[in-house]
C-alpha positions in Angstrom: -82.0 -50.1 -49.0 -82.7 -47.1 -51.2 -82.4 -43.5 -50.0 -85.1 -40.9 -50.5 -82.5 -38.2 -50.8 -80.6 -38.0 -54.0 -77.8 -35.5 -54.6 -77.9 -34.6 -58.3 -75.1 -32.1 -58.6 -73.3 -29.2 -57.0 -75.3 -27.3 -54.4 -75.9 -23.7 -55.2 -75.4 -21.2 -52.3 -78.6 -19.8 -51.0 -79.6 -16.3 -52.3 -78.1 -13.6 -50.0 -76.0 -16.3 -48.2 -73.3 -13.7 -47.6 -75.7 -10.9 -46.7 -76.4 -10.0 -43.0 -80.0 -10.3 -41.9 -80.4 -6.7 -40.7 -78.8 -3.3 -41.4 -77.5 -3.2 -37.8 -75.6 -6.5 -38.4 -74.3 -5.2 -41.7 -72.9 -2.1 -40.0 -71.4 -4.2 -37.3 -69.8 -6.5 -39.9 -68.4 -3.5 -41.6 -67.1 -2.2 -38.3 -68.8 1.1 -38.7 -71.7 0.8 -36.1 -70.5 3.8 -34.0 -69.0 5.8 -36.8 -70.5 9.0 -38.3 -73.2 8.6 -40.8 -71.0 9.7 -43.7 -68.5 7.0 -42.9 -71.4 4.4 -42.7 -72.7 5.6 -46.1 -69.3 5.1 -47.7 -68.8 1.6 -46.1 -72.3 0.6 -47.2 -71.8 1.9 -50.7 -68.5 -0.1 -51.0 -70.2 -3.2 -49.7 -73.1 -2.9 -52.1 -70.7 -2.8 -55.1 -70.1 -6.5 -54.6 -73.2 -7.8 -52.7 -77.0 -7.9 -53.1 -78.7 -7.0 -49.8 -81.7 -9.0 -48.5 -85.0 -7.1 -48.9 -85.1 -6.3 -45.2 -81.6 -4.9 -45.2 -82.3 -2.8 -48.3 -85.4 -1.4 -46.6 -83.6 -0.6 -43.3 -80.7 1.1 -45.2 -83.2 3.3 -47.0 -85.0 4.1 -43.7 -81.7 5.1 -42.1 -80.6 7.2 -45.1 -77.6 4.9 -45.8 -78.6 3.4 -49.1 -77.7 5.0 -52.4 -80.4 5.6 -54.9 -81.8 2.5 -56.4 -81.3 0.1 -53.4 
């Protein structure tokens, strides 16, 4: 019996696989949800150095004033 599903190679991770779905979840993951805004900005900036946010997260960070210019 043949299979309709064929694995042809290594599976690539989904885009934004390591990115939270919302800004609130990101702040929670960074453990800065209840910290002052300047602490949140620093944590978000550090996270953004190694990650690409989902479009929704980028938009929410901009709305909250937590995203550096260009996000």
